[in-house]
C-alpha positions, 0 to 999 in steps of 0.5 A, a space after each residue: 499499500 502506497 503511503 500517500 493513500 490512506 485507507 479507512 475501513 468500516 466494519 458494521 457488527 452485530 452478534 459476530 464474536 465468532 467471525 469478527 476477530 478473523 475479519 478484523 485479523 485479515 484487515 489490520 495490516 492493510 489499512 490505516 485505521 478500523 472502525 467498528 459500528 456495533 448494533 447492540 450485540 449481545 455477546 462478546 462481539 465488542 470484546 473481540 473487536 476491541 483487541 484490533 481497534 479502539 475506534 468502536 461505536 455502539 448505536 442501535 442501527 441498521 447496516 447502511 446507517 452504521 456504514 454511514 456513521 463509520 465513514 463519518 468518522 473515517 480520516 482515509 482517502 479511501 473507504 473499505 466496507 466489509 461484513 464482519 463475517 467476511 475474510 479478505 486475502 492478504 494482498 486484497 487492498 494492494 490489489 484494488 488500490 491501484 486501480 483507484 488511482 485512474 479518474 474514471 474508477 470510484 470503486 473496486 470489488 473483488 471475487 467473493 467465495 464461501 468460507 464453508 466449504 460444500 457442493 451448495 455453498 460452492 454452487 450458490 457463490 458461482 451462481 452469484 458471480 454468473 449473476 454479476 458477470 452476465 446480468 447485474 453489470 449489463 444493467 448498470 449495477 456491480 455486485 459490490 455486495 456479493 455474497 458479502 460486503 467487500 468494497 473500496 471507494 473513493 471517499 470524496 465520491 462516497 460523500 459526494 453521493 451521500 453515502 449509503 441510503 439508510 431507508 434500506 436495510 438491504 440492496 443498499 450495495 446494489 443501490 450505491 453500486 447504481 449511483 456510482 455508476 452514474 458518475 464513474 466505473 466499479 472495476 472488478 478485480 478477480 484476483 482480489 478474494 474475500 471469503 463470507 460466511 453462508 450461515 445465514 443461508 443455512 439458518 434460513 434455508 437457501 431457497 428461502 433466503 434466495 427468494 427473499 433476496 430475489 422478491 425484495 430486490 425486484 420490488 425495489 429495482 422494478 417497482 420502486 418499493 423500499 425493502 423492509 427496514 430491518 434485515 431478518 437475521 
């Protein structure tokens, strides 16, 4: 990472004591500061995160509200947003940051894989990658959320756009992607790999969760109907 390029990482958490440590451990040597926004966790999430950063905000919030709060306290030239159940490859920032030197690139994201290995998990993430490649990018929505948020954005551009839409408990990543695409390019760096947990899919059932995502996303994209305020966990 070039010294002149300061990167701030924003991580939103809620009951992530099992995975938050792995997430922050994968980030700590790649960025200049880590900011955690915790939404009333009932486990040891805050204790785990405090081993890596003292910039921890505890507030009741949904995901986009938490991300905007963290970004408001960030000092970096670039903002890395990541889910607390996601782990970055050791070279993720080094692979993505150089693309942001280009004036027309406003954000960079990479390939997303499942932490838990198995046929269903691999098939699901392959499906998400195919959707990103052959559908989402073609209609102006880069898959910056994918199977788990891991995207780096120019801070000045993010603030110019007003950040994430706090009315959206989810699809906030797709919404930001569409707005970013109107002023620049969201670049896909395949070599930058992040791994995310599929425990939500396991808990609610693959078909049930995929149907929920599809239904709510369709309503937002084509019917201009806001998704539910709280994301079901």
